[in-house]
N, CA, C and O atoms as a CHARMM CRD file, in Angstrom:
* protein
*
  328
    1    1 UNK  N    -42.95300  30.33200 -17.76600 PROA 1      0.00000
    2    1 UNK  CA   -42.34500  29.86400 -18.99800 PROA 1      0.00000
    3    1 UNK  C    -41.08000  30.66400 -19.31200 PROA 1      0.00000
    4    1 UNK  O    -40.07700  30.08500 -19.73000 PROA 1      0.00000
    5    2 UNK  N    -41.11200  31.96700 -19.11900 PROA 2      0.00000
    6    2 UNK  CA   -39.94600  32.80900 -19.37500 PROA 2      0.00000
    7    2 UNK  C    -38.79800  32.50500 -18.42500 PROA 2      0.00000
    8    2 UNK  O    -37.63300  32.50700 -18.82300 PROA 2      0.00000
    9    3 UNK  N    -39.13500  32.24400 -17.16600 PROA 3      0.00000
   10    3 UNK  CA   -38.10700  31.91600 -16.16400 PROA 3      0.00000
   11    3 UNK  C    -37.46100  30.58600 -16.50900 PROA 3      0.00000
   12    3 UNK  O    -36.24000  30.44400 -16.44500 PROA 3      0.00000
   13    4 UNK  N    -38.29200  29.60600 -16.87700 PROA 4      0.00000
   14    4 UNK  CA   -37.77500  28.29300 -17.24500 PROA 4      0.00000
   15    4 UNK  C    -36.85900  28.39200 -18.46100 PROA 4      0.00000
   16    4 UNK  O    -35.80100  27.76300 -18.49600 PROA 4      0.00000
   17    5 UNK  N    -37.25600  29.17100 -19.44700 PROA 5      0.00000
   18    5 UNK  CA   -36.43400  29.35800 -20.65000 PROA 5      0.00000
   19    5 UNK  C    -35.09800  30.00100 -20.27800 PROA 5      0.00000
   20    5 UNK  O    -34.05700  29.64000 -20.82600 PROA 5      0.00000
   21    6 UNK  N    -35.13300  30.95000 -19.34700 PROA 6      0.00000
   22    6 UNK  CA   -33.90400  31.60100 -18.88100 PROA 6      0.00000
   23    6 UNK  C    -32.97000  30.62300 -18.19100 PROA 6      0.00000
   24    6 UNK  O    -31.75600  30.65300 -18.39500 PROA 6      0.00000
   25    7 UNK  N    -33.55100  29.75700 -17.37200 PROA 7      0.00000
   26    7 UNK  CA   -32.75600  28.75000 -16.66500 PROA 7      0.00000
   27    7 UNK  C    -32.13900  27.77500 -17.65700 PROA 7      0.00000
   28    7 UNK  O    -30.95500  27.45200 -17.56700 PROA 7      0.00000
   29    8 UNK  N    -32.94400  27.31100 -18.60000 PROA 8      0.00000
   30    8 UNK  CA   -32.44800  26.37200 -19.61300 PROA 8      0.00000
   31    8 UNK  C    -31.34900  27.03200 -20.44100 PROA 8      0.00000
   32    8 UNK  O    -30.33100  26.40600 -20.73500 PROA 8      0.00000
   33    9 UNK  N    -31.55000  28.28200 -20.81400 PROA 9      0.00000
   34    9 UNK  CA   -30.53900  29.01700 -21.57500 PROA 9      0.00000
   35    9 UNK  C    -29.24200  29.14300 -20.81300 PROA 9      0.00000
   36    9 UNK  O    -28.16400  28.98500 -21.38800 PROA 9      0.00000
   37   10 UNK  N    -29.33000  29.42700 -19.52000 PROA 10     0.00000
   38   10 UNK  CA   -28.14100  29.54900 -18.68100 PROA 10     0.00000
   39   10 UNK  C    -27.40600  28.21800 -18.58600 PROA 10     0.00000
   40   10 UNK  O    -26.18000  28.18500 -18.68300 PROA 10     0.00000
   41   11 UNK  N    -28.12700  27.13500 -18.40100 PROA 11     0.00000
   42   11 UNK  CA   -27.51300  25.80600 -18.31700 PROA 11     0.00000
   43   11 UNK  C    -26.83000  25.45100 -19.62900 PROA 11     0.00000
   44   11 UNK  O    -25.71000  24.94000 -19.63300 PROA 11     0.00000
   45   12 UNK  N    -27.50200  25.72200 -20.74100 PROA 12     0.00000
   46   12 UNK  CA   -26.91000  25.42200 -22.04600 PROA 12     0.00000
   47   12 UNK  C    -25.66000  26.26800 -22.28600 PROA 12     0.00000
   48   12 UNK  O    -24.66500  25.76600 -22.80900 PROA 12     0.00000
   49   13 UNK  N    -25.70200  27.53000 -21.91200 PROA 13     0.00000
   50   13 UNK  CA   -24.53700  28.39200 -22.05200 PROA 13     0.00000
   51   13 UNK  C    -23.38800  27.86500 -21.21000 PROA 13     0.00000
   52   13 UNK  O    -22.24900  27.82600 -21.67500 PROA 13     0.00000
   53   14 UNK  N    -23.67300  27.45800 -19.97100 PROA 14     0.00000
   54   14 UNK  CA   -22.63800  26.90900 -19.09600 PROA 14     0.00000
   55   14 UNK  C    -22.00400  25.67200 -19.73300 PROA 14     0.00000
   56   14 UNK  O    -20.78400  25.50800 -19.69500 PROA 14     0.00000
   57   15 UNK  N    -22.83300  24.80200 -20.31900 PROA 15     0.00000
   58   15 UNK  CA   -22.30800  23.58300 -20.95300 PROA 15     0.00000
   59   15 UNK  C    -21.41700  23.91800 -22.14900 PROA 15     0.00000
   60   15 UNK  O    -20.38200  23.28300 -22.34900 PROA 15     0.00000
   61   16 UNK  N    -21.81300  24.90300 -22.93600 PROA 16     0.00000
   62   16 UNK  CA   -20.99700  25.31100 -24.08900 PROA 16     0.00000
   63   16 UNK  C    -19.65300  25.84800 -23.59800 PROA 16     0.00000
   64   16 UNK  O    -18.60600  25.49500 -24.14100 PROA 16     0.00000
   65   17 UNK  N    -19.68300  26.69000 -22.58500 PROA 17     0.00000
   66   17 UNK  CA   -18.43700  27.24500 -22.05100 PROA 17     0.00000
   67   17 UNK  C    -17.56000  26.14900 -21.47000 PROA 17     0.00000
   68   17 UNK  O    -16.34500  26.15800 -21.66600 PROA 17     0.00000
   69   18 UNK  N    -18.16600  25.20300 -20.75400 PROA 18     0.00000
   70   18 UNK  CA   -17.41000  24.09600 -20.17100 PROA 18     0.00000
   71   18 UNK  C    -16.79200  23.23000 -21.26700 PROA 18     0.00000
   72   18 UNK  O    -15.63800  22.81600 -21.15300 PROA 18     0.00000
   73   19 UNK  N    -17.53800  22.95900 -22.30900 PROA 19     0.00000
   74   19 UNK  CA   -17.00600  22.16100 -23.42700 PROA 19     0.00000
   75   19 UNK  C    -15.85300  22.89500 -24.10700 PROA 19     0.00000
   76   19 UNK  O    -14.87700  22.26400 -24.51400 PROA 19     0.00000
   77   20 UNK  N    -15.95200  24.21000 -24.23600 PROA 20     0.00000
   78   20 UNK  CA   -14.85300  24.97000 -24.82700 PROA 20     0.00000
   79   20 UNK  C    -13.59800  24.85700 -23.97500 PROA 20     0.00000
   80   20 UNK  O    -12.49200  24.76000 -24.50700 PROA 20     0.00000
   81   21 UNK  N    -13.76000  24.86900 -22.66000 PROA 21     0.00000
   82   21 UNK  CA   -12.60800  24.68800 -21.77100 PROA 21     0.00000
   83   21 UNK  C    -12.01900  23.29600 -21.96300 PROA 21     0.00000
   84   21 UNK  O    -10.79800  23.13700 -21.98300 PROA 21     0.00000
   85   22 UNK  N    -12.87400  22.28900 -22.10300 PROA 22     0.00000
   86   22 UNK  CA   -12.38200  20.92400 -22.30800 PROA 22     0.00000
   87   22 UNK  C    -11.60200  20.83000 -23.61300 PROA 22     0.00000
   88   22 UNK  O    -10.62600  20.08600 -23.70000 PROA 22     0.00000
   89   23 UNK  N    -12.02400  21.57700 -24.62400 PROA 23     0.00000
   90   23 UNK  CA   -11.31800  21.56000 -25.90100 PROA 23     0.00000
   91   23 UNK  C     -9.91500  22.13800 -25.77100 PROA 23     0.00000
   92   23 UNK  O     -9.05200  21.85600 -26.60200 PROA 23     0.00000
   93   24 UNK  N     -9.67700  22.94400 -24.73500 PROA 24     0.00000
   94   24 UNK  CA    -8.34700  23.52700 -24.53900 PROA 24     0.00000
   95   24 UNK  C     -7.34700  22.50600 -23.99100 PROA 24     0.00000
   96   24 UNK  O     -6.14500  22.76600 -23.96000 PROA 24     0.00000
   97   25 UNK  N     -7.85100  21.33800 -23.55800 PROA 25     0.00000
   98   25 UNK  CA    -6.96700  20.29800 -23.02700 PROA 25     0.00000
   99   25 UNK  C     -6.32500  19.51600 -24.16700 PROA 25     0.00000
  100   25 UNK  O     -6.94200  19.28100 -25.20600 PROA 25     0.00000
  101   26 UNK  N     -5.06100  19.11600 -23.94900 PROA 26     0.00000
  102   26 UNK  CA    -4.39700  18.25100 -24.92300 PROA 26     0.00000
  103   26 UNK  C     -5.01100  16.85000 -24.85500 PROA 26     0.00000
  104   26 UNK  O     -5.76100  16.53100 -23.93300 PROA 26     0.00000
  105   27 UNK  N     -4.68100  16.03300 -25.83600 PROA 27     0.00000
  106   27 UNK  CA    -5.18500  14.65600 -25.85400 PROA 27     0.00000
  107   27 UNK  C     -4.76800  13.93600 -24.57100 PROA 27     0.00000
  108   27 UNK  O     -5.58400  13.26500 -23.94000 PROA 27     0.00000
  109   28 UNK  N     -3.50400  14.07500 -24.19100 PROA 28     0.00000
  110   28 UNK  CA    -3.01200  13.39100 -22.99100 PROA 28     0.00000
  111   28 UNK  C     -3.69500  13.93800 -21.73400 PROA 28     0.00000
  112   28 UNK  O     -4.01200  13.17100 -20.82500 PROA 28     0.00000
  113   29 UNK  N     -3.92100  15.24200 -21.67200 PROA 29     0.00000
  114   29 UNK  CA    -4.62500  15.82400 -20.52500 PROA 29     0.00000
  115   29 UNK  C     -6.04700  15.28500 -20.43500 PROA 29     0.00000
  116   29 UNK  O     -6.55700  15.07300 -19.33500 PROA 29     0.00000
  117   30 UNK  N     -6.69100  15.06200 -21.56900 PROA 30     0.00000
  118   30 UNK  CA    -8.04200  14.48600 -21.55800 PROA 30     0.00000
  119   30 UNK  C     -8.01600  13.05500 -21.03200 PROA 30     0.00000
  120   30 UNK  O     -8.92400  12.64300 -20.30900 PROA 30     0.00000
  121   31 UNK  N     -6.98600  12.29600 -21.39100 PROA 31     0.00000
  122   31 UNK  CA    -6.86600  10.92500 -20.87200 PROA 31     0.00000
  123   31 UNK  C     -6.68200  10.95100 -19.36000 PROA 31     0.00000
  124   31 UNK  O     -7.30500  10.17500 -18.63500 PROA 31     0.00000
  125   32 UNK  N     -5.81400  11.85600 -18.89000 PROA 32     0.00000
  126   32 UNK  CA    -5.58600  11.98600 -17.44400 PROA 32     0.00000
  127   32 UNK  C     -6.87400  12.43900 -16.76800 PROA 32     0.00000
  128   32 UNK  O     -7.21900  11.93600 -15.69900 PROA 32     0.00000
  129   33 UNK  N     -7.59200  13.38400 -17.37700 PROA 33     0.00000
  130   33 UNK  CA    -8.85900  13.86000 -16.81800 PROA 33     0.00000
  131   33 UNK  C     -9.83600  12.70700 -16.62900 PROA 33     0.00000
  132   33 UNK  O    -10.48900  12.61100 -15.59000 PROA 33     0.00000
  133   34 UNK  N     -9.94000  11.83500 -17.62100 PROA 34     0.00000
  134   34 UNK  CA   -10.85100  10.69600 -17.51100 PROA 34     0.00000
  135   34 UNK  C    -10.46700   9.80300 -16.33400 PROA 34     0.00000
  136   34 UNK  O    -11.33000   9.34200 -15.58700 PROA 34     0.00000
  137   35 UNK  N     -9.16800   9.56400 -16.17600 PROA 35     0.00000
  138   35 UNK  CA    -8.69900   8.73100 -15.05400 PROA 35     0.00000
  139   35 UNK  C     -8.99300   9.41900 -13.72100 PROA 35     0.00000
  140   35 UNK  O     -9.36900   8.76600 -12.74800 PROA 35     0.00000
  141   36 UNK  N     -8.82000  10.74000 -13.68500 PROA 36     0.00000
  142   36 UNK  CA    -9.13300  11.48300 -12.45600 PROA 36     0.00000
  143   36 UNK  C    -10.61600  11.36200 -12.12900 PROA 36     0.00000
  144   36 UNK  O    -10.99100  11.19300 -10.96800 PROA 36     0.00000
  145   37 UNK  N    -11.46600  11.44900 -13.16500 PROA 37     0.00000
  146   37 UNK  CA   -12.91200  11.32600 -12.94600 PROA 37     0.00000
  147   37 UNK  C    -13.27400   9.94100 -12.42400 PROA 37     0.00000
  148   37 UNK  O    -14.29400   9.77000 -11.75600 PROA 37     0.00000
  149   38 UNK  N    -12.43000   8.94700 -12.73200 PROA 38     0.00000
  150   38 UNK  CA   -12.64600   7.58900 -12.22700 PROA 38     0.00000
  151   38 UNK  C    -12.11100   7.42900 -10.80100 PROA 38     0.00000
  152   38 UNK  O    -12.23900   6.36000 -10.20400 PROA 38     0.00000
  153   39 UNK  N    -11.51100   8.49300 -10.25600 PROA 39     0.00000
  154   39 UNK  CA   -11.00300   8.46300  -8.88800 PROA 39     0.00000
  155   39 UNK  C     -9.62300   7.83500  -8.74900 PROA 39     0.00000
  156   39 UNK  O     -9.22600   7.44200  -7.65200 PROA 39     0.00000
  157   40 UNK  N     -8.89100   7.73800  -9.85200 PROA 40     0.00000
  158   40 UNK  CA    -7.56600   7.10300  -9.82700 PROA 40     0.00000
  159   40 UNK  C     -6.53900   8.01800  -9.16500 PROA 40     0.00000
  160   40 UNK  O     -6.63600   9.24300  -9.23600 PROA 40     0.00000
  161   41 UNK  N     -5.55700   7.39800  -8.52200 PROA 41     0.00000
  162   41 UNK  CA    -4.44600   8.13700  -7.91400 PROA 41     0.00000
  163   41 UNK  C     -3.42000   8.47100  -8.99800 PROA 41     0.00000
  164   41 UNK  O     -3.46900   7.92300 -10.10000 PROA 41     0.00000
  165   42 UNK  N     -2.49200   9.37500  -8.67500 PROA 42     0.00000
  166   42 UNK  CA    -1.43100   9.70400  -9.62500 PROA 42     0.00000
  167   42 UNK  C     -0.64300   8.45700 -10.01100 PROA 42     0.00000
  168   42 UNK  O     -0.29100   8.27000 -11.17600 PROA 42     0.00000
  169   43 UNK  N     -0.37100   7.61100  -9.02800 PROA 43     0.00000
  170   43 UNK  CA     0.38900   6.39100  -9.29700 PROA 43     0.00000
  171   43 UNK  C     -0.37300   5.47300 -10.25400 PROA 43     0.00000
  172   43 UNK  O      0.20900   4.92900 -11.19200 PROA 43     0.00000
  173   44 UNK  N     -1.66900   5.30500 -10.01400 PROA 44     0.00000
  174   44 UNK  CA    -2.49200   4.46400 -10.89500 PROA 44     0.00000
  175   44 UNK  C     -2.53200   5.02700 -12.31700 PROA 44     0.00000
  176   44 UNK  O     -2.43100   4.28700 -13.29400 PROA 44     0.00000
  177   45 UNK  N     -2.67900   6.34100 -12.41200 PROA 45     0.00000
  178   45 UNK  CA    -2.71600   6.98300 -13.73000 PROA 45     0.00000
  179   45 UNK  C     -1.37700   6.78200 -14.43600 PROA 45     0.00000
  180   45 UNK  O     -1.33100   6.46900 -15.62500 PROA 45     0.00000
  181   46 UNK  N     -0.30200   6.96500 -13.69700 PROA 46     0.00000
  182   46 UNK  CA     1.04500   6.78500 -14.23800 PROA 46     0.00000
  183   46 UNK  C      1.20800   5.38800 -14.81900 PROA 46     0.00000
  184   46 UNK  O      1.70700   5.22500 -15.93200 PROA 46     0.00000
  185   47 UNK  N      0.78900   4.39100 -14.07000 PROA 47     0.00000
  186   47 UNK  CA     0.92200   3.00000 -14.51400 PROA 47     0.00000
  187   47 UNK  C      0.00500   2.68700 -15.69600 PROA 47     0.00000
  188   47 UNK  O      0.42000   2.01900 -16.64300 PROA 47     0.00000
  189   48 UNK  N     -1.24100   3.16700 -15.64400 PROA 48     0.00000
  190   48 UNK  CA    -2.20800   2.85200 -16.69900 PROA 48     0.00000
  191   48 UNK  C     -1.89000   3.54300 -18.02300 PROA 48     0.00000
  192   48 UNK  O     -2.12900   2.98100 -19.09200 PROA 48     0.00000
  193   49 UNK  N     -1.35300   4.75700 -17.95400 PROA 49     0.00000
  194   49 UNK  CA    -1.05000   5.49600 -19.18200 PROA 49     0.00000
  195   49 UNK  C      0.42500   5.37900 -19.57300 PROA 49     0.00000
  196   49 UNK  O      0.85900   5.92500 -20.58700 PROA 49     0.00000
  197   50 UNK  N      1.18300   4.65600 -18.74600 PROA 50     0.00000
  198   50 UNK  CA     2.60200   4.43700 -19.00500 PROA 50     0.00000
  199   50 UNK  C      3.36700   5.76000 -19.16200 PROA 50     0.00000
  200   50 UNK  O      4.13300   5.95600 -20.10600 PROA 50     0.00000
  201   51 UNK  N      3.12500   6.65900 -18.19700 PROA 51     0.00000
  202   51 UNK  CA     3.83500   7.93500 -18.15300 PROA 51     0.00000
  203   51 UNK  C      4.37100   8.12600 -16.73800 PROA 51     0.00000
  204   51 UNK  O      3.88000   7.50900 -15.79300 PROA 51     0.00000
  205   52 UNK  N      5.36800   8.97400 -16.60000 PROA 52     0.00000
  206   52 UNK  CA     5.97800   9.20800 -15.29600 PROA 52     0.00000
  207   52 UNK  C      5.04700   9.91000 -14.32600 PROA 52     0.00000
  208   52 UNK  O      4.13400  10.63300 -14.72500 PROA 52     0.00000
  209   53 UNK  N      5.29600   9.68300 -13.05100 PROA 53     0.00000
  210   53 UNK  CA     4.46700  10.28400 -12.00200 PROA 53     0.00000
  211   53 UNK  C      4.53600  11.80900 -12.05400 PROA 53     0.00000
  212   53 UNK  O      3.53300  12.48800 -11.83400 PROA 53     0.00000
  213   54 UNK  N      5.72700  12.34900 -12.34700 PROA 54     0.00000
  214   54 UNK  CA     5.85100  13.80700 -12.44300 PROA 54     0.00000
  215   54 UNK  C      5.08000  14.35100 -13.64500 PROA 54     0.00000
  216   54 UNK  O      4.57000  15.47100 -13.60000 PROA 54     0.00000
  217   55 UNK  N      4.99300  13.57300 -14.70800 PROA 55     0.00000
  218   55 UNK  CA     4.20600  13.97000 -15.87600 PROA 55     0.00000
  219   55 UNK  C      2.72500  14.01000 -15.51000 PROA 55     0.00000
  220   55 UNK  O      2.00100  14.92200 -15.91100 PROA 55     0.00000
  221   56 UNK  N      2.28300  13.01500 -14.74700 PROA 56     0.00000
  222   56 UNK  CA     0.88600  13.00400 -14.28200 PROA 56     0.00000
  223   56 UNK  C      0.61600  14.25200 -13.45300 PROA 56     0.00000
  224   56 UNK  O     -0.38100  14.94100 -13.66900 PROA 56     0.00000
  225   57 UNK  N      1.49900  14.54400 -12.50900 PROA 57     0.00000
  226   57 UNK  CA     1.31800  15.72000 -11.65100 PROA 57     0.00000
  227   57 UNK  C      1.23800  16.99400 -12.48600 PROA 57     0.00000
  228   57 UNK  O      0.42900  17.87800 -12.20700 PROA 57     0.00000
  229   58 UNK  N      2.08000  17.08000 -13.50700 PROA 58     0.00000
  230   58 UNK  CA     2.07100  18.24600 -14.39200 PROA 58     0.00000
  231   58 UNK  C      0.73600  18.34700 -15.13700 PROA 58     0.00000
  232   58 UNK  O      0.15200  19.42600 -15.23800 PROA 58     0.00000
  233   59 UNK  N      0.26400  17.21700 -15.65100 PROA 59     0.00000
  234   59 UNK  CA    -1.02300  17.21300 -16.36400 PROA 59     0.00000
  235   59 UNK  C     -2.15800  17.61300 -15.42400 PROA 59     0.00000
  236   59 UNK  O     -3.02900  18.39600 -15.80500 PROA 59     0.00000
  237   60 UNK  N     -2.15800  17.08400 -14.20400 PROA 60     0.00000
  238   60 UNK  CA    -3.21100  17.41500 -13.24000 PROA 60     0.00000
  239   60 UNK  C     -3.21200  18.91800 -12.96400 PROA 60     0.00000
  240   60 UNK  O     -4.26800  19.55000 -12.92700 PROA 60     0.00000
  241   61 UNK  N     -2.03600  19.47400 -12.77400 PROA 61     0.00000
  242   61 UNK  CA    -1.91700  20.91000 -12.51200 PROA 61     0.00000
  243   61 UNK  C     -2.45400  21.72600 -13.68500 PROA 61     0.00000
  244   61 UNK  O     -3.18300  22.69800 -13.48800 PROA 61     0.00000
  245   62 UNK  N     -2.09300  21.33000 -14.90200 PROA 62     0.00000
  246   62 UNK  CA    -2.56800  22.04700 -16.09300 PROA 62     0.00000
  247   62 UNK  C     -4.07800  21.91700 -16.25200 PROA 62     0.00000
  248   62 UNK  O     -4.75100  22.87900 -16.62100 PROA 62     0.00000
  249   63 UNK  N     -4.61200  20.72800 -15.97400 PROA 63     0.00000
  250   63 UNK  CA    -6.06300  20.50500 -16.07300 PROA 63     0.00000
  251   63 UNK  C     -6.80400  21.41900 -15.10200 PROA 63     0.00000
  252   63 UNK  O     -7.76600  22.08800 -15.47800 PROA 63     0.00000
  253   64 UNK  N     -6.34800  21.44200 -13.85000 PROA 64     0.00000
  254   64 UNK  CA    -6.99000  22.28500 -12.84300 PROA 64     0.00000
  255   64 UNK  C     -6.95300  23.74800 -13.27900 PROA 64     0.00000
  256   64 UNK  O     -7.94400  24.46700 -13.15200 PROA 64     0.00000
  257   65 UNK  N     -5.80900  24.17800 -13.79000 PROA 65     0.00000
  258   65 UNK  CA    -5.65500  25.56500 -14.22000 PROA 65     0.00000
  259   65 UNK  C     -6.55600  25.88500 -15.40200 PROA 65     0.00000
  260   65 UNK  O     -7.28100  26.87900 -15.37500 PROA 65     0.00000
  261   66 UNK  N     -6.52000  25.05600 -16.44000 PROA 66     0.00000
  262   66 UNK  CA    -7.30700  25.31600 -17.64700 PROA 66     0.00000
  263   66 UNK  C     -8.80500  25.27800 -17.39200 PROA 66     0.00000
  264   66 UNK  O     -9.56100  26.03100 -18.00700 PROA 66     0.00000
  265   67 UNK  N     -9.23800  24.40300 -16.48600 PROA 67     0.00000
  266   67 UNK  CA   -10.67100  24.28100 -16.19600 PROA 67     0.00000
  267   67 UNK  C    -11.10900  25.18500 -15.04500 PROA 67     0.00000
  268   67 UNK  O    -12.27900  25.21000 -14.66200 PROA 67     0.00000
  269   68 UNK  N    -10.13300  25.93100 -14.50100 PROA 68     0.00000
  270   68 UNK  CA   -10.39100  26.85000 -13.38000 PROA 68     0.00000
  271   68 UNK  C    -11.03200  26.12200 -12.19700 PROA 68     0.00000
  272   68 UNK  O    -12.02100  26.57000 -11.61800 PROA 68     0.00000
  273   69 UNK  N    -10.42700  24.98100 -11.86700 PROA 69     0.00000
  274   69 UNK  CA   -10.87700  24.18700 -10.73100 PROA 69     0.00000
  275   69 UNK  C     -9.79900  24.22300  -9.65800 PROA 69     0.00000
  276   69 UNK  O     -8.64400  24.55000  -9.93300 PROA 69     0.00000
  277   70 UNK  N    -10.19000  23.88200  -8.42700 PROA 70     0.00000
  278   70 UNK  CA    -9.24900  23.95700  -7.31200 PROA 70     0.00000
  279   70 UNK  C     -8.83300  22.60400  -6.76500 PROA 70     0.00000
  280   70 UNK  O     -7.83200  22.50100  -6.05700 PROA 70     0.00000
  281   71 UNK  N     -9.59400  21.56300  -7.08800 PROA 71     0.00000
  282   71 UNK  CA    -9.28100  20.27300  -6.48000 PROA 71     0.00000
  283   71 UNK  C     -9.69900  19.10600  -7.36600 PROA 71     0.00000
  284   71 UNK  O    -10.48800  19.25300  -8.30000 PROA 71     0.00000
  285   72 UNK  N     -9.14500  17.94900  -7.04300 PROA 72     0.00000
  286   72 UNK  CA    -9.52400  16.71900  -7.73600 PROA 72     0.00000
  287   72 UNK  C    -11.00500  16.42200  -7.51600 PROA 72     0.00000
  288   72 UNK  O    -11.67000  15.87100  -8.39400 PROA 72     0.00000
  289   73 UNK  N    -11.51900  16.78800  -6.34000 PROA 73     0.00000
  290   73 UNK  CA   -12.93600  16.54900  -6.05600 PROA 73     0.00000
  291   73 UNK  C    -13.81700  17.30300  -7.05300 PROA 73     0.00000
  292   73 UNK  O    -14.82800  16.77200  -7.51500 PROA 73     0.00000
  293   74 UNK  N    -13.44100  18.52400  -7.38100 PROA 74     0.00000
  294   74 UNK  CA   -14.21300  19.29600  -8.36000 PROA 74     0.00000
  295   74 UNK  C    -14.16600  18.62000  -9.73000 PROA 74     0.00000
  296   74 UNK  O    -15.13700  18.68800 -10.48300 PROA 74     0.00000
  297   75 UNK  N    -13.05000  17.97000 -10.06200 PROA 75     0.00000
  298   75 UNK  CA   -12.95000  17.22600 -11.31600 PROA 75     0.00000
  299   75 UNK  C    -13.93800  16.07000 -11.29600 PROA 75     0.00000
  300   75 UNK  O    -14.68000  15.86000 -12.25500 PROA 75     0.00000
  301   76 UNK  N    -13.94200  15.32800 -10.20500 PROA 76     0.00000
  302   76 UNK  CA   -14.83200  14.17600 -10.07900 PROA 76     0.00000
  303   76 UNK  C    -16.29000  14.60800 -10.16100 PROA 76     0.00000
  304   76 UNK  O    -17.12400  13.89600 -10.72100 PROA 76     0.00000
  305   77 UNK  N    -16.59900  15.78600  -9.59800 PROA 77     0.00000
  306   77 UNK  CA   -17.97100  16.27800  -9.57500 PROA 77     0.00000
  307   77 UNK  C    -18.44500  16.82400 -10.92300 PROA 77     0.00000
  308   77 UNK  O    -19.64200  17.03500 -11.11800 PROA 77     0.00000
  309   78 UNK  N    -17.51000  17.05300 -11.86000 PROA 78     0.00000
  310   78 UNK  CA   -17.90900  17.55300 -13.17300 PROA 78     0.00000
  311   78 UNK  C    -18.83400  16.55100 -13.82700 PROA 78     0.00000
  312   78 UNK  O    -18.61800  15.34400 -13.71600 PROA 78     0.00000
  313   79 UNK  N    -19.86500  17.03200 -14.51000 PROA 79     0.00000
  314   79 UNK  CA   -20.77800  16.10200 -15.16700 PROA 79     0.00000
  315   79 UNK  C    -20.65900  16.18300 -16.68000 PROA 79     0.00000
  316   79 UNK  O    -21.63900  15.99900 -17.40300 PROA 79     0.00000
  317   80 UNK  N    -19.45000  16.45900 -17.14900 PROA 80     0.00000
  318   80 UNK  CA   -19.16700  16.45400 -18.57900 PROA 80     0.00000
  319   80 UNK  C    -18.09100  15.43400 -18.85300 PROA 80     0.00000
  320   80 UNK  O    -17.20000  15.23300 -18.02800 PROA 80     0.00000
  321   81 UNK  N    -18.15700  14.78800 -19.99500 PROA 81     0.00000
  322   81 UNK  CA   -17.12100  13.83600 -20.36500 PROA 81     0.00000
  323   81 UNK  C    -16.12400  14.53500 -21.26900 PROA 81     0.00000
  324   81 UNK  O    -16.49500  15.36400 -22.10000 PROA 81     0.00000
  325   82 UNK  N    -14.84100  14.19000 -21.09800 PROA 82     0.00000
  326   82 UNK  CA   -13.82500  14.82500 -21.94200 PROA 82     0.00000
  327   82 UNK  C    -13.93800  14.37200 -23.37800 PROA 82     0.00000
  328   82 UNK  O    -13.15900  14.80900 -24.22600 PROA 82     0.00000
């Protein structure tokens, strides 16, 4: 029971920390994050959000940095919604 409580506590703490990182994203970065989680390309995101491709690239870079992730795959694997 104590081990299970420790595991649950760790998972809940991780979720709180992850949500705090998500809160550090701007509104536009959250929109781009959602599109990335859907597996969209930079070009698709650019067209769907009506922003330039270089702006998308900038947002992707900032998202990776703020969330301390290394790749788009890690974004897709996240199990939190922005």
